[in-house]
N, C-alpha and C positions, 0 to 999 in steps of 0.2 A: 387144430387148425388155428389156434391162437398163434402158434408158432409162425405160421404163414403171414398172418398180418403183421407180427412183429419183425419178420425178415423183410418184408416189403417196406415197412416204415424205416427199419434201419438201413436198408440199401438206398433209400432216398436220402437219408441224412448223411450217409458216407459219400454219396456223390455230391451233395452240397459242399461238404468239407474238402473234397478233392478239387472241385471247381474253384472254390474260394482260395484255396492255397495255390493253385495255378494262376490265379489273376494276381495274387500278392507276389508270387514269384516272377511273373512276367514284369510287373511294375518295378520290382527290385532290379531286374536285369536291364530295364530301360532307365534306371537311375532315379525312379520316382518312388515316393512312398504312398501305398494305397492303404487308407484306413481299414481296419478289419470289418467295421460295420458296412462299408461299401462293397467289400469284397463278398462278404456273406450275402447281402442284398442281391448283387449281380449273380452270385452262385444259386440262389433260390430261383431267380428268374430264368436262368439257363438251365437248370436242373429239371424244371417242370416238363418241358417237352422231351429232353434227353432221357429222362426216366421212363417215359412212356415207351421208349424203344429199347432201352436196356434191360429193364427188370420186367419183361413181359411174363416170364415164367411164374415170378412170385404174384404178380397182379392176377394172373389166371387162377392160382391156387386160392388167393383171397376171394375172388368172385365165385369160385365153386363153393367155398365155405359159406359165404353170405347166402347163396341160393339154396344151401342144403337145409334139412329139418333140424340140423343141430344148432343153427343160429335162431335164437328166439329174440330177434330185435323188434 
């Protein structure tokens, strides 16, 4: 089940990277330069609610693992 947690975290990081790249690409199309740190910051803020909708299956696997007796936290 550690794989489920890693998949969930990885999916969220990939989502942040995709959103940051989209922000930078849109800025470049508009003729503006968007600093990387600004794009990543907005990527994190936008990815928080979006990831709740997109990676539902991975989140459910993670919750099931944390609720199981296998987790000794």
